[in-house]
DRENMIVO-754334 format. One record per residue: residue number from 1; residue in three letters; y, x, z of N, C-alpha, C in turn. Coordinates in pm, 1 decimal, decimal comma. Atoms other than C-alpha are relative to their C-alpha. Layout:
BEGIN
   n res      nc2      nc1      nc3     cac2     cac1     cac3      cc2      cc1      cc3
 NUM ALA        Y        X        Z        Y        X        Z        Y        X        Z
...
END
This chain:
BEGIN
   n res      nc2      nc1      nc3     cac2     cac1     cac3      cc2      cc1      cc3
   1 UNK     90,9     82,4     77,9   3342,8   -268,4   3260,6    -54,9     81,0   -116,8
   2 UNK     63,2    -77,0    107,2   3094,3   -116,0   3016,2     25,8    -65,8   -135,1
   3 UNK    -28,0     53,0    133,3   3177,5   -153,2   2648,4   -116,6     20,5    -96,8
   4 UNK    119,2    -16,2     84,2   2834,1    -56,5   2513,9   -120,4    -54,8     76,0
   5 UNK    121,2     50,7    -63,6   2495,2   -207,5   2577,2    -79,4    117,0     57,8
   6 UNK     85,3   -104,5    -55,6   2248,8    -16,8   2789,3   -102,1     39,5   -105,9
   7 UNK     83,7    -45,7    109,9   2041,4    196,5   2556,6   -137,5     45,1     40,1
   8 UNK    121,6    -77,2    -20,5   1774,0    401,1   2717,9   -121,3    -82,8     40,1
   9 UNK    120,8     61,4    -53,4   1532,8    199,7   2928,1    -41,3   -125,3    -76,8
  10 UNK     33,1    125,6     65,6   1552,2   -127,4   2737,2    -70,7     20,8   -133,1
  11 UNK     56,5    -21,6    132,7   1449,3     27,3   2405,1   -127,4     83,8      0,1
  12 UNK    120,9    -81,6     -4,7   1160,4    242,5   2524,8   -123,1    -89,9     -7,2
  13 UNK    126,1     72,7     11,4    815,5    121,2   2426,5   -105,0     68,5     87,5
  14 UNK    107,8    -59,6    -77,4    506,9    171,6   2636,6    -94,2     72,9    -94,7
  15 UNK     92,7    -73,1     86,8    257,4    424,8   2499,1   -118,7    -88,2    -40,3
  16 UNK    111,5     80,3     49,5     -7,2    260,6   2283,5   -113,1     92,7    -44,2
  17 UNK    111,8    -86,6     38,9   -355,4    398,9   2223,7    -15,0      7,3   -151,5
  18 UNK     28,3    -15,1    141,8   -452,6    533,3   1881,5   -115,2    -89,1    -41,7
  19 UNK     99,8     94,5     49,8   -682,3    327,0   1661,0   -132,1     65,9    -38,8
  20 UNK    126,0    -74,3     27,5   -952,2    596,8   1615,1    -41,3    -12,3   -146,5
  21 UNK     29,5      5,2    143,0   -926,6    597,0   1235,8    -49,3    136,6    -46,7
  22 UNK     38,1   -127,1     60,0  -1070,1    865,0   1009,5   -144,9      4,0    -42,9
  23 UNK    136,1    -21,9     47,7  -1392,9   1010,5    879,2    -91,6     18,2    119,9
  24 UNK     93,8     -5,1   -112,3  -1683,1    952,8   1117,6   -126,1     79,6    -33,6
  25 UNK    116,6    -78,1     43,7  -1964,0   1114,8    913,2     44,7     91,9   -112,6
  26 UNK    -43,0    -97,6     99,4  -1910,0   1431,4    709,5   -103,8     19,7   -109,6
  27 UNK     86,2    -30,8    113,4  -2066,6   1568,7    391,4   -138,6     42,5     48,5
  28 UNK    141,2    -33,5    -24,7  -2450,3   1590,4    403,5    -51,3    -45,4    136,5
  29 UNK     52,5     54,7   -125,2  -2477,1   1415,6    742,9    -86,3   -121,6    -32,3
  30 UNK     89,9    112,1     28,4  -2761,4   1165,5    756,8     52,3   -127,4     66,7
  31 UNK    -44,1    129,6    -50,5  -2683,9    796,7    805,1   -111,2   -102,9    -17,9
  32 UNK     91,1    113,9      9,9  -2880,8    477,6    860,3     81,5   -121,2    -43,0
  33 UNK    -75,2    119,8     37,7  -2787,2    132,4    730,8     80,0    -54,8    117,5
  34 UNK    -87,9     51,8   -103,8  -2491,7     -3,6    926,8     88,9    104,1     64,2
  35 UNK    -83,2   -105,0    -57,9  -2351,1    333,9   1028,0    136,9      3,9    -67,4
  36 UNK   -135,9     -9,6     53,7  -1972,7    360,6    987,0     23,7    142,5    -47,7
  37 UNK    -29,0   -131,4     57,1  -1870,4    646,9    758,9    148,3     30,2     10,6
  38 UNK   -145,5    -19,2     -4,5  -1491,0    599,3    737,9     65,9   -126,1     53,4
  39 UNK    -88,4    109,5    -40,6  -1239,5    381,5    921,3    138,8     35,0    -49,6
  40 UNK   -126,9    -30,9     66,5   -911,4    354,5    732,3     88,2   -123,2     -8,7
  41 UNK    -95,9    106,7     28,1   -600,4    147,9    668,2     29,4      7,0   -149,0
  42 UNK    -13,9     -6,4    145,3   -599,3     61,3    299,7   -116,9     76,8    -57,8
  43 UNK    117,5    -61,1     62,5   -843,5    202,0     47,5     31,3    139,0    -53,8
  44 UNK    -13,8   -138,7     43,9   -783,5    577,1     41,4   -132,4     48,3    -58,5
  45 UNK    134,0    -29,4     50,4  -1160,0    612,4     -6,6    -60,5   -130,3    -49,7
  46 UNK     64,1    117,4     57,9  -1365,3    373,4   -219,1   -151,1     12,4     16,5
  47 UNK    144,8     -5,8    -17,1  -1731,4    278,1   -171,8    -71,7     32,9   -130,9
  48 UNK     83,5    -32,5    114,8  -1988,8    426,1   -406,5   -139,5    -54,7     21,9
  49 UNK    139,1     42,6     -9,9  -2366,1    400,0   -429,8    -48,2      8,8    145,4
  50 UNK     56,5     -1,2   -134,3  -2531,6    302,9   -100,0     99,4    -30,7    110,5
  51 UNK   -100,8     33,7   -100,3  -2208,5    198,3     73,5     69,4   -130,1    -36,3
  52 UNK    -80,8    120,9     21,4  -1995,8   -113,6    113,0    127,4     13,0     80,4
  53 UNK   -126,9     -0,9    -70,6  -1642,2   -185,5    229,7     17,3   -130,0     77,5
  54 UNK    -25,4    117,0    -82,2  -1562,6   -422,7    516,8    139,9    -54,1    -24,7
  55 UNK   -128,9     63,4     25,3  -1262,1   -652,4    530,9    117,8     78,5     57,6
  56 UNK   -106,4    -86,2    -50,7  -1064,3   -397,9    734,2     -6,3    139,2    -64,2
  57 UNK     11,7   -121,0     81,8  -1141,9   -129,8    468,6    -93,6    104,9     59,9
  58 UNK     98,9    -91,5    -54,9  -1414,9     29,4    682,0   -112,5     18,4   -101,3
  59 UNK    111,8    -27,3     90,3  -1677,1    199,2    464,5   -123,0     30,2     85,5
  60 UNK    121,6    -16,4    -78,2  -2031,0    172,3    600,6   -119,4     13,5    -92,9
  61 UNK    120,7    -25,0     78,2  -2379,1    266,0    483,6    -85,2   -125,8     -8,6
  62 UNK     97,6    107,9     15,8  -2624,6     10,3    342,9   -136,7     56,4    -37,0
  63 UNK    126,5    -66,5     32,1  -2897,2    266,1    270,0    -15,4    121,8     90,8
  64 UNK     26,5   -122,0    -76,2  -3061,4    556,4    450,0     14,9    119,9    -92,0
  65 UNK    -16,5   -120,4     80,5  -2967,4    901,8    328,3    109,2     88,6     54,9
  66 UNK   -104,2    -94,6    -38,2  -2701,1   1171,2    333,6    132,1    -40,1    -64,7
  67 UNK   -133,2     35,3     48,7  -2326,4   1117,8    291,2     45,0    102,1   -104,8
  68 UNK    -53,4    -86,9    105,3  -2164,9   1255,6    -24,7    139,2    -49,4    -37,7
  69 UNK   -136,6     30,8     41,9  -1792,5   1267,8   -107,8     20,9     56,7   -139,0
  70 UNK    -26,6    -48,4    135,1  -1683,0   1294,2   -472,1    124,2    -66,0    -56,1
  71 UNK   -114,3     58,1     70,4  -1393,5   1226,2   -707,8    -45,5    -42,8   -137,7
  72 UNK     34,2     50,0    132,4  -1438,2   1008,0  -1014,3    117,6    -81,7    -51,2
  73 UNK   -113,8     67,0     63,3  -1153,9    895,5  -1242,7    120,0     -8,6     94,7
  74 UNK   -114,7     -6,0    -88,9   -894,9   1001,0   -985,4    -16,6    -72,7    131,5
  75 UNK     24,8     70,5   -125,0  -1054,0    798,9   -703,0    -93,4     82,0     87,4
  76 UNK     89,6    -65,0    -94,8  -1212,4    943,9   -390,6   -109,3    -98,4     37,4
  77 UNK    114,6     87,7    -25,9  -1559,4    792,5   -356,4    -85,4     56,5    113,0
  78 UNK     97,0    -35,7   -102,4  -1808,3    794,7    -71,2   -129,4    -67,9    -37,1
  79 UNK    129,5     59,6     31,2  -2176,6    743,3   -140,1   -105,7     54,3     94,4
  80 UNK    115,2    -43,5    -79,1  -2509,7    769,0     38,2   -113,1     27,9    -96,6
  81 UNK    107,8    -39,6     90,7  -2776,3    962,1   -151,4   -125,1     23,1     81,7
  82 UNK    125,0    -17,2    -74,9  -3137,4    946,7    -41,8    -75,6    123,1    -46,2
END
């Protein structure tokens, strides 16, 4: 009689796909309104001029122009400059 529970097969999880997070548009790339710039969990990057943040912390463009990354007061900002 076994004195320990079976370990291996019962505890293995099936492989799950990644969520495709990260930076989608880099510095100086052109964007149109509605284009996703960053997909993230939490606010590692904050929206600046010409961008907004969605409810899942996605930063997207609301203006046409080029993407610019900068740091201001210790925060990483993303903006769209025309």
